[in-house]
NUDO-844465 format. One line per field, with one value per residue: residue in one letter; x, y, z of N, C-alpha, C in turn; chain. Coordinates in pm, 1 decimal. Layout:
<atoms>
code <- [a,...] $
n_xx <- [X,...] $
n_yy <- [Y,...] $
n_zz <- [Z,...] $
ca_xx <- [X,...] $
ca_yy <- [Y,...] $
ca_zz <- [Z,...] $
c_xx <- [X,...] $
c_yy <- [Y,...] $
c_zz <- [Z,...] $
unit <- [A,...] $
</atoms>
This chain:
<atoms>
code <- [x,x,x,x,x,x,x,x,x,x,x,x,x,x,x,x,x,x,x,x,x,x,x,x,x,x,x,x,x,x,x,x,x,x,x,x,x,x,x,x,x,x,x,x,x,x,x,x,x,x,x,x,x,x,x,x,x,x,x,x,x,x,x,x,x,x,x,x,x,x,x,x,x,x,x,x,x,x,x,x,x,x,x,x,x,x,x,x,x,x,x,x,x,x,x,x,x,x,x,x,x,x,x,x,x,x,x,x,x,x,x,x,x,x,x,x,x,x,x,x,x,x,x,x,x,x,x,x,x,x,x,x,x,x,x,x,x,x,x,x,x,x,x,x,x,x,x,x,x,x,x,x,x,x,x,x,x,x,x,x,x,x,x,x,x,x,x,x,x,x,x,x,x,x,x,x,x,x,x,x,x,x,x,x,x,x,x,x,x,x,x,x,x,x,x,x,x,x,x,x,x,x,x,x,x,x,x,x] $
n_xx <- [5849.9,5706.8,5392.9,5244.8,5049.9,4960.5,4808.4,4641.4,4486.0,4280.5,4586.5,4920.2,4984.9,5119.8,5106.7,5299.8,5302.5,5432.2,5696.0,5955.2,6127.9,6021.8,6306.6,6436.3,6216.1,6209.5,6502.5,6512.8,6272.8,6390.9,6582.4,6464.5,6302.9,6532.4,6647.6,6442.7,6449.5,6533.2,6835.0,6866.8,6784.9,6735.0,6534.1,6391.0,6227.2,6192.3,6273.1,6268.5,6149.3,5806.4,5644.4,5399.9,5366.7,5259.9,5361.7,5281.6,5280.6,5290.8,5298.0,5295.1,5504.4,5805.7,6103.4,6392.3,6646.0,6822.9,7055.8,7188.4,7258.0,7365.8,7734.8,7805.3,7616.9,7612.3,7591.9,7355.1,7042.6,6793.7,6853.4,7015.5,6803.1,6667.4,6790.5,6643.7,6398.1,6428.4,6510.4,6279.9,6145.3,6189.0,6017.4,5783.5,5744.0,5550.4,5326.1,5136.3,5100.1,5160.2,5338.4,5478.3,5651.6,5772.4,5963.8,6103.7,6311.2,6501.5,6558.5,6694.3,6965.5,7190.7,7220.3,6965.0,6812.9,6783.4,6709.3,6635.7,6376.4,6290.3,6008.4,5817.3,5496.1,5294.3,5029.4,4785.2,4965.6,5047.4,5071.5,4987.5,4854.0,5071.2,5346.4,5606.9,5966.4,6039.6,6066.3,5927.8,5802.7,5842.7,5685.5,5713.4,5525.6,5541.7,5498.1,5413.1,5266.1,4982.8,4812.5,4833.1,4711.3,4514.3,4419.8,4642.5,4633.1,4703.8,4638.2,4490.2,4415.5,4385.2,4226.7,4094.3,4143.2,4203.9,4451.1,4495.2,4740.4,4943.6,5099.2,5419.1,5358.9,5415.4,5421.3,5422.8,5438.4,5394.8,5604.0,5483.3,5234.0,4987.7,4968.0,4877.8,4908.4,4655.4,4550.0,4687.6,4558.4,4614.9,4604.6,4644.7,4768.0,4926.9,5115.2,5431.7,5622.7,5682.4,5516.2,5374.3,5292.5,5533.5,5716.5,5902.9,5998.7,6095.3,6289.7,6286.2,6466.8,6610.7,6934.7,7212.5] $
n_yy <- [-5288.8,-5484.0,-5531.9,-5878.1,-6094.0,-6423.8,-6691.2,-7012.0,-7176.6,-7126.7,-7183.2,-7214.6,-6862.2,-6554.9,-6193.1,-5941.6,-5614.5,-5303.3,-5359.1,-5231.1,-4913.5,-4576.2,-4438.8,-4653.3,-4812.5,-4583.6,-4585.8,-4866.8,-4828.9,-4605.0,-4783.4,-4983.8,-4848.1,-4730.6,-4989.1,-5021.3,-4821.6,-4634.7,-4556.4,-4785.1,-5021.3,-5289.4,-5470.5,-5761.4,-5907.4,-6181.3,-6416.1,-6676.4,-7004.2,-6968.0,-7085.3,-7314.8,-7687.3,-7700.2,-7522.1,-7218.6,-6910.6,-6794.1,-6543.3,-6187.4,-5952.9,-5799.9,-5874.9,-5935.8,-6146.3,-6033.2,-6104.9,-6219.4,-5981.1,-5830.3,-5803.2,-5799.0,-5841.2,-5613.1,-5383.2,-5345.1,-5208.2,-5317.7,-5644.3,-5628.4,-5582.4,-5824.4,-5926.5,-5850.6,-5952.8,-6218.8,-6169.2,-6193.1,-6440.6,-6575.5,-6516.5,-6649.9,-6872.8,-6959.0,-7128.8,-7129.1,-7216.5,-7564.1,-7598.3,-7359.7,-7361.6,-7592.8,-7546.7,-7260.8,-7207.8,-7322.5,-7125.7,-6916.9,-6819.7,-6611.6,-6722.8,-6832.4,-6714.8,-6798.9,-6687.0,-6338.9,-6154.8,-5924.2,-5762.0,-5631.0,-5493.3,-5325.4,-5161.1,-5442.9,-5638.7,-5966.3,-6267.4,-6583.5,-6834.2,-7050.4,-7272.9,-7190.7,-7259.7,-7283.7,-7325.0,-7119.1,-6828.3,-6490.9,-6207.6,-5844.9,-5510.6,-5247.1,-4901.5,-4568.4,-4330.2,-4106.8,-4411.3,-4552.9,-4725.9,-4973.1,-5364.9,-5587.3,-5755.3,-6031.5,-6401.0,-6690.7,-6960.0,-7217.3,-7218.6,-6985.6,-6730.2,-6412.8,-6152.3,-5829.2,-5565.4,-5392.7,-5091.3,-5155.4,-5343.8,-5699.0,-6042.2,-6401.5,-6704.2,-7091.7,-7203.3,-7352.6,-7356.6,-7275.7,-6977.7,-6647.9,-6323.9,-6084.6,-5928.6,-5627.3,-5325.1,-4978.2,-4655.7,-4503.7,-4236.1,-4281.1,-4476.1,-4647.8,-4506.2,-4596.9,-4642.3,-4836.8,-5159.6,-5250.1,-5568.5,-5759.2,-6032.2,-6282.9,-6586.3,-6882.3,-7088.2,-7363.8,-7350.7,-7513.3] $
n_zz <- [5451.3,5154.2,5094.6,5108.3,4912.9,4952.9,4791.1,4785.9,4610.1,4335.5,4244.8,4332.3,4402.2,4400.0,4555.9,4525.2,4651.5,4586.5,4624.9,4499.7,4534.5,4486.8,4322.2,4274.8,4076.6,3869.1,3809.4,3661.0,3477.0,3278.9,3200.7,3018.8,2835.5,2726.4,2597.2,2453.8,2277.3,1989.1,2037.9,2158.5,2057.8,2143.9,2176.8,2048.6,1783.4,1785.9,2048.8,2064.0,2144.0,2137.8,1944.9,1843.2,1800.8,1552.3,1424.2,1449.8,1550.3,1855.4,1947.9,1969.6,2010.1,2111.2,2250.7,2488.6,2615.1,2937.8,2973.1,2769.5,2657.0,2825.1,2915.8,3226.1,3459.7,3645.7,3499.7,3477.9,3590.7,3573.2,3598.3,3859.7,4034.7,4056.1,4262.3,4454.0,4430.8,4490.2,4772.1,4841.7,4883.3,5123.0,5264.3,5184.0,5270.2,5474.6,5563.2,5391.7,5140.3,5008.6,4792.0,4742.5,5009.1,5007.5,4810.0,4803.3,5033.0,4897.7,4689.0,4712.4,4661.6,4464.4,4224.1,4142.3,3966.3,3660.4,3421.4,3291.7,3133.8,2935.0,2810.8,2528.0,2444.9,2157.2,1986.0,1942.2,2043.9,2198.8,2424.6,2358.5,2541.3,2720.5,2877.8,3167.9,3157.7,3431.9,3765.8,3932.0,3823.7,3802.4,3757.3,3661.9,3585.6,3371.3,3252.2,3102.0,3296.4,3264.8,3181.9,2841.6,2723.6,2622.9,2773.9,2794.1,3024.5,3245.1,3178.8,3341.8,3168.0,3256.3,3500.9,3500.4,3589.2,3628.1,3591.7,3649.8,3505.9,3718.9,3820.4,3992.3,4121.2,4173.2,4056.9,4141.6,4040.8,4005.1,3718.3,3508.8,3491.6,3286.0,3123.4,2959.4,2782.0,2783.6,2464.5,2387.5,2352.2,2165.2,2103.2,1756.8,1765.0,1974.8,1914.2,1815.8,2011.4,2253.2,2437.1,2525.7,2684.1,2907.9,3049.1,3300.9,3341.1,3564.0,3538.9,3790.3,3942.1,4128.9,4154.3,3981.1] $
ca_xx <- [5825.2,5587.3,5244.8,5229.3,4918.3,5000.6,4710.5,4711.6,4407.3,4325.8,4704.8,4998.9,5005.8,5182.5,5086.0,5362.5,5288.7,5537.8,5838.4,6039.3,6086.5,6003.5,6407.8,6436.3,6144.9,6240.5,6576.2,6459.7,6213.8,6459.0,6668.4,6340.9,6276.6,6634.3,6638.2,6318.5,6451.5,6650.5,6989.3,6931.8,6761.1,6785.9,6470.7,6411.2,6102.3,6215.0,6292.5,6214.1,6017.9,5711.0,5603.5,5346.2,5395.3,5235.9,5450.2,5202.5,5319.6,5218.7,5296.5,5321.8,5602.5,5956.0,6169.7,6493.6,6691.3,6900.6,7195.6,7272.2,7256.7,7507.7,7848.7,7820.5,7499.8,7613.4,7572.9,7211.3,6955.9,6726.1,6936.4,7048.8,6716.3,6653.3,6777.8,6491.8,6263.1,6477.7,6512.9,6127.5,6117.5,6170.5,5867.6,5679.1,5744.3,5437.4,5251.3,5007.7,5117.0,5263.1,5434.7,5596.4,5681.5,5923.6,6086.8,6152.2,6411.2,6617.7,6586.3,6744.9,7097.7,7188.4,7203.9,6855.3,6725.5,6800.0,6695.0,6527.2,6310.9,6209.0,5941.1,5731.7,5376.8,5202.7,4877.7,4769.6,5050.4,4945.3,5134.0,4904.2,4862.8,5206.0,5418.3,5755.3,6009.2,6061.8,6008.6,5884.1,5785.4,5814.6,5647.7,5695.8,5500.0,5614.9,5448.5,5398.0,5143.5,4874.2,4858.0,4834.9,4688.1,4396.2,4427.6,4799.3,4643.0,4767.0,4505.0,4549.2,4291.4,4314.6,4168.1,4000.1,4198.1,4290.0,4501.3,4482.5,4848.1,4945.6,5258.1,5495.7,5311.3,5504.6,5316.2,5473.9,5375.9,5464.2,5607.2,5441.6,5088.7,4991.8,4932.4,4888.5,4897.0,4548.7,4589.5,4692.3,4517.7,4670.7,4517.6,4731.3,4877.9,5041.7,5160.0,5565.7,5637.0,5755.9,5407.6,5301.7,5342.2,5685.8,5704.2,6014.5,5987.2,6219.1,6259.7,6388.7,6534.3,6728.2,7066.9,7279.0] $
ca_yy <- [-5424.2,-5476.4,-5605.3,-5966.0,-6157.0,-6580.4,-6774.0,-7191.1,-7189.3,-7244.3,-7267.6,-7116.6,-6734.4,-6450.0,-6089.2,-5849.3,-5485.8,-5216.7,-5420.6,-5109.8,-4760.7,-4498.1,-4438.0,-4807.6,-4833.7,-4487.4,-4633.9,-4987.7,-4802.3,-4555.6,-4884.8,-5029.9,-4723.9,-4747.8,-5071.3,-5005.9,-4699.0,-4611.6,-4604.9,-4913.5,-5113.2,-5466.0,-5570.0,-5813.4,-5992.8,-6313.0,-6454.5,-6849.2,-7068.7,-6913.1,-7109.5,-7413.0,-7785.4,-7714.7,-7431.7,-7115.4,-6810.7,-6739.8,-6425.8,-6092.3,-5880.9,-5757.4,-5900.4,-5973.7,-6235.0,-5927.7,-6242.1,-6193.9,-5792.8,-5766.9,-5913.0,-5803.3,-5731.1,-5504.9,-5270.6,-5320.4,-5220.2,-5448.7,-5754.6,-5620.6,-5592.5,-5943.5,-5978.8,-5777.8,-6027.8,-6338.2,-6158.8,-6218.6,-6597.4,-6669.6,-6438.3,-6680.2,-6989.2,-6928.2,-7258.6,-7085.0,-7303.0,-7648.4,-7561.8,-7244.2,-7381.8,-7665.7,-7496.3,-7099.4,-7199.7,-7341.1,-7050.2,-6748.2,-6823.3,-6534.7,-6761.5,-6886.9,-6635.8,-6851.6,-6580.7,-6236.3,-6170.4,-5795.3,-5804.8,-5487.9,-5538.4,-5238.3,-5253.3,-5585.2,-5731.8,-6045.7,-6387.2,-6699.2,-6977.6,-7117.7,-7231.3,-7137.1,-7333.7,-7253.9,-7333.6,-6991.6,-6709.6,-6354.4,-6086.2,-5714.2,-5445.0,-5115.9,-4847.4,-4455.0,-4298.4,-4204.4,-4554.0,-4512.5,-4872.7,-5133.0,-5480.1,-5639.9,-5815.9,-6226.2,-6468.3,-6844.3,-7009.1,-7353.0,-7171.6,-6866.5,-6681.5,-6304.2,-6045.4,-5672.8,-5511.2,-5289.2,-5055.1,-5169.2,-5490.2,-5828.2,-6147.3,-6520.7,-6864.5,-7179.2,-7176.9,-7488.0,-7310.3,-7183.9,-6830.0,-6563.6,-6233.0,-6037.0,-5855.1,-5519.0,-5185.4,-4855.6,-4540.8,-4444.8,-4107.5,-4322.0,-4598.5,-4672.8,-4369.2,-4673.4,-4617.8,-4988.1,-5275.2,-5349.6,-5654.6,-5793.0,-6179.0,-6326.8,-6757.7,-6863.1,-7220.7,-7424.9,-7338.7,-7621.7] $
ca_zz <- [5380.5,5097.0,5115.6,5034.3,4947.1,4923.9,4775.0,4746.3,4538.9,4272.3,4253.1,4421.4,4344.3,4523.0,4497.0,4601.7,4603.9,4681.6,4571.2,4465.8,4567.2,4363.8,4293.1,4178.3,3943.0,3795.3,3716.1,3576.2,3347.0,3210.2,3129.2,2938.1,2751.3,2631.2,2547.8,2315.3,2178.7,1844.4,2055.5,2212.6,1984.1,2230.0,2141.1,1912.2,1757.7,1765.3,2165.1,2058.1,2251.5,2078.4,1806.9,1841.7,1738.1,1413.6,1358.8,1442.7,1631.9,2006.9,2005.5,1883.6,2096.6,2151.8,2377.7,2477.8,2786.1,2929.8,3059.6,2651.7,2619.9,2928.5,2948.7,3328.7,3478.6,3741.3,3441.8,3446.5,3668.4,3585.3,3648.3,3936.8,4102.6,4070.3,4469.1,4576.0,4428.5,4575.4,4878.3,4910.6,4893.5,5243.5,5330.1,5136.5,5315.6,5588.3,5547.9,5346.1,4995.4,5039.8,4674.5,4856.6,5183.2,4966.4,4741.0,4875.0,5095.3,4781.6,4572.4,4759.3,4568.0,4339.6,4044.1,4106.0,3815.0,3532.6,3273.8,3256.9,2958.8,2892.7,2692.2,2502.7,2381.0,2171.2,1976.4,1909.1,2098.9,2269.4,2408.7,2377.4,2636.3,2737.6,3040.5,3118.6,3199.2,3574.2,3925.0,3945.4,3741.0,3857.0,3666.2,3698.8,3493.8,3422.6,3174.6,3132.4,3340.4,3239.4,3117.2,2688.3,2643.4,2720.5,2762.0,2868.1,3185.8,3250.4,3230.6,3331.6,3106.7,3269.6,3625.1,3436.9,3672.0,3551.2,3670.2,3607.8,3544.4,3793.5,3832.9,4136.4,4152.6,4105.8,4073.3,4091.7,4026.8,3882.8,3588.5,3443.1,3480.7,3161.2,3111.2,2863.2,2779.1,2692.1,2343.0,2388.9,2214.4,2182.7,2019.2,1654.4,1807.8,2122.7,1864.9,1789.6,2067.5,2360.3,2523.9,2572.8,2810.9,2942.5,3132.0,3314.2,3346.7,3563.1,3547.6,3909.5,3960.2,4188.7,4082.6,3967.2] $
c_xx <- [5710.5,5491.3,5251.4,5140.9,4966.9,4848.7,4733.2,4616.6,4344.7,4436.5,4784.5,4996.0,5009.9,5166.8,5195.0,5336.5,5398.3,5679.6,5945.5,6045.5,6104.0,6183.2,6417.2,6360.8,6177.3,6368.9,6568.8,6360.8,6289.8,6536.2,6582.8,6343.2,6454.2,6671.0,6524.0,6353.0,6531.7,6792.9,6973.2,6881.5,6803.6,6667.3,6409.7,6262.3,6066.1,6309.1,6301.3,6136.3,5890.1,5611.6,5504.3,5359.9,5356.7,5297.1,5369.7,5282.2,5236.4,5195.7,5308.7,5400.8,5744.0,6015.1,6319.3,6544.0,6832.9,7048.6,7253.9,7284.7,7385.1,7616.5,7819.5,7724.1,7494.3,7618.9,7408.9,7106.5,6863.1,6754.1,6953.6,6953.7,6614.2,6678.0,6677.5,6394.3,6282.8,6459.0,6343.3,6115.0,6111.9,6025.8,5781.0,5654.3,5644.8,5321.1,5111.0,4973.7,5220.8,5361.9,5545.2,5672.9,5825.0,5992.4,6164.3,6263.3,6533.0,6638.1,6644.5,6900.7,7060.2,7168.4,7041.8,6767.8,6784.7,6759.5,6590.6,6509.0,6236.2,6137.6,5840.9,5596.2,5303.0,5070.4,4900.4,4858.4,4971.4,5073.8,5017.2,4908.9,4991.4,5224.6,5573.0,5819.5,6128.9,5998.4,5869.9,5906.9,5763.1,5808.4,5640.8,5661.9,5552.5,5546.0,5424.2,5272.8,5118.0,4917.7,4792.8,4751.4,4588.4,4470.7,4590.8,4749.6,4680.9,4647.6,4569.2,4404.5,4271.5,4233.3,4080.7,4024.9,4270.1,4342.7,4580.8,4660.5,4826.7,5070.0,5294.2,5423.0,5401.3,5405.5,5417.9,5401.9,5428.5,5467.1,5535.7,5304.2,5085.8,4927.9,4930.7,4880.7,4763.6,4608.4,4606.1,4659.2,4565.8,4625.2,4645.5,4803.8,4959.9,5106.2,5331.3,5639.3,5670.9,5642.2,5325.4,5333.1,5427.8,5640.3,5874.4,6010.4,6098.9,6196.9,6365.5,6361.8,6638.0,6855.1,7145.1,7309.9] $
c_yy <- [-5406.0,-5568.5,-5753.7,-6069.2,-6314.3,-6633.9,-6923.6,-7208.5,-7096.1,-7309.2,-7165.7,-6978.1,-6653.6,-6322.1,-5997.2,-5683.5,-5386.4,-5288.2,-5286.4,-4991.0,-4722.3,-4452.3,-4569.2,-4841.1,-4716.8,-4545.6,-4790.3,-4934.3,-4724.7,-4673.1,-4960.2,-4931.4,-4693.9,-4863.6,-5076.1,-4920.2,-4715.7,-4635.5,-4727.8,-5036.4,-5300.8,-5522.2,-5660.9,-5903.7,-6175.8,-6402.4,-6619.9,-6881.6,-7007.9,-6963.7,-7299.4,-7520.8,-7760.7,-7569.7,-7277.7,-7060.1,-6811.6,-6627.0,-6295.8,-5956.5,-5843.0,-5822.0,-5929.4,-6042.3,-6139.2,-6020.7,-6192.5,-6058.1,-5777.9,-5844.4,-5913.3,-5721.6,-5654.2,-5371.2,-5234.2,-5349.0,-5309.1,-5565.4,-5733.8,-5591.0,-5709.2,-5983.2,-5938.1,-5901.2,-6195.5,-6295.5,-6166.6,-6362.4,-6621.3,-6651.7,-6545.1,-6849.4,-6995.0,-7057.7,-7246.9,-7167.4,-7425.2,-7613.7,-7505.0,-7308.1,-7510.0,-7646.9,-7361.1,-7126.7,-7233.9,-7220.0,-6951.7,-6729.2,-6683.1,-6610.4,-6830.9,-6845.9,-6687.3,-6812.1,-6428.8,-6179.0,-5999.6,-5828.9,-5629.6,-5554.1,-5357.4,-5296.5,-5352.1,-5678.4,-5821.5,-6176.4,-6492.4,-6800.0,-7021.1,-7147.0,-7202.0,-7281.9,-7301.1,-7304.8,-7236.9,-6888.9,-6590.2,-6258.7,-5933.3,-5641.6,-5291.0,-5057.4,-4702.5,-4444.1,-4161.1,-4312.4,-4492.0,-4631.7,-4922.5,-5238.0,-5483.2,-5730.3,-5986.6,-6269.8,-6636.6,-6921.4,-7135.2,-7340.0,-7075.4,-6782.1,-6525.4,-6197.3,-5889.3,-5647.9,-5395.9,-5229.7,-5101.7,-5267.3,-5598.3,-5948.8,-6258.1,-6638.7,-6960.5,-7200.1,-7264.8,-7467.5,-7232.5,-7054.8,-6744.9,-6438.6,-6160.4,-5961.8,-5667.1,-5375.1,-5041.3,-4778.9,-4510.3,-4333.7,-4140.5,-4413.9,-4570.5,-4540.1,-4495.0,-4628.7,-4752.3,-5029.1,-5316.9,-5411.1,-5691.7,-5944.0,-6265.5,-6519.9,-6799.0,-7028.1,-7274.1,-7404.8,-7489.7,-7684.9] $
c_zz <- [5273.3,5134.0,5023.9,5038.6,4882.0,4919.3,4728.7,4664.5,4424.7,4227.2,4299.7,4325.7,4474.5,4464.1,4550.5,4562.1,4693.6,4687.0,4575.9,4522.1,4473.9,4257.7,4170.1,4046.6,3842.6,3714.6,3604.0,3460.2,3258.9,3121.9,3047.5,2854.2,2662.7,2558.1,2399.2,2249.5,2031.0,1857.0,2124.9,2099.9,2019.4,2183.2,2031.9,1920.2,1760.3,1931.2,2159.7,2146.2,2250.4,2002.0,1869.1,1792.4,1627.3,1350.7,1362.9,1588.9,1762.2,2051.0,1907.5,2026.4,2046.4,2291.8,2369.5,2630.1,2792.2,2994.8,2929.0,2596.0,2725.4,2969.4,3144.3,3371.8,3589.4,3655.4,3411.0,3591.4,3713.4,3618.5,3748.0,4050.9,4107.5,4231.0,4561.4,4562.4,4502.9,4724.2,4943.6,4973.1,5025.6,5287.3,5294.4,5203.7,5484.0,5641.0,5443.9,5177.8,5020.0,4908.0,4742.4,4911.7,5114.4,4900.3,4784.9,4891.4,4990.1,4683.2,4601.2,4718.3,4490.1,4198.6,4084.9,4020.4,3698.7,3394.9,3343.7,3167.5,3008.5,2782.6,2638.6,2410.2,2344.1,2106.9,1923.1,1951.1,2189.3,2319.8,2440.6,2479.6,2658.7,2898.5,3009.8,3167.4,3330.2,3701.3,3923.0,3879.8,3824.4,3767.8,3748.9,3577.3,3472.5,3272.6,3208.7,3182.3,3295.9,3138.0,2946.6,2645.3,2731.3,2685.0,2813.8,2990.6,3142.4,3245.9,3218.6,3313.9,3165.1,3406.9,3593.8,3571.6,3573.0,3632.5,3633.8,3605.4,3590.5,3854.0,4012.6,4212.1,4110.7,4158.7,4045.0,4135.3,3991.4,3772.0,3489.4,3415.5,3341.6,3186.9,3015.0,2878.7,2712.4,2588.1,2433.2,2303.3,2269.0,2083.4,1899.6,1732.2,1931.2,2006.8,1825.3,1879.0,2225.6,2479.4,2579.3,2701.8,2859.4,3029.8,3164.0,3387.1,3405.6,3616.4,3667.4,3928.1,4055.4,4095.2,4099.6,3852.3] $
unit <- [A,A,A,A,A,A,A,A,A,A,A,A,A,A,A,A,A,A,A,A,A,A,A,A,A,A,A,A,A,A,A,A,A,A,A,A,A,A,A,A,A,A,A,A,A,A,A,A,A,A,A,A,A,A,A,A,A,A,A,A,A,A,A,A,A,A,A,A,A,A,A,A,A,A,A,A,A,A,A,A,A,A,A,A,A,A,A,A,A,A,A,A,A,A,A,A,A,A,A,A,A,A,A,A,A,A,A,A,A,A,A,A,A,A,A,A,A,A,A,A,A,A,A,A,A,A,A,A,A,A,A,A,A,A,A,A,A,A,A,A,A,A,A,A,A,A,A,A,A,A,A,A,A,A,A,A,A,A,A,A,A,A,A,A,A,A,A,A,A,A,A,A,A,A,A,A,A,A,A,A,A,A,A,A,A,A,A,A,A,A,A,A,A,A,A,A,A,A,A,A,A,A,A,A,A,A,A,A] $
</atoms>
């Protein structure tokens, strides 16, 4: 069983360590690299929803919603792994958080993941403060080891809470909480080689 840490304050926040096996992580990372490679070319600069009301961009990264990439989700190890995230949700109903206690039982259906966004950040990559349209957002980080970049941590500016990225760690939080990706810095010799920050974001909602 993975290690699960649930915090209620200053907002509901779940940290899961060790969710994936080594084999599962290898399969997911292989797919991420393919999507970002010359052969895959599936990650786009514009994934939508990233512009302020005055027309300025909120982000500098590449990404794609995998539901638009694959006609059949069984061909994606990333999409298939979403069931593992959902399997954790019943374990979050512990009385530690009124928010989690009231919604997690309704989110175990396989259709609860309404979107799976893969994003890649290299030098100067960022995502300014924004909410998601989800009851819960689940984030998984992936990168080459040793790590070739600095930065890329997630920050919740309304609460001044920062979470360093860490391999095989999943974080869940209410999507409406503003969050941003700190700028990513990578040495010039390591750029354009897929050695930056990958993230799999799963947006979880009540099916229907």
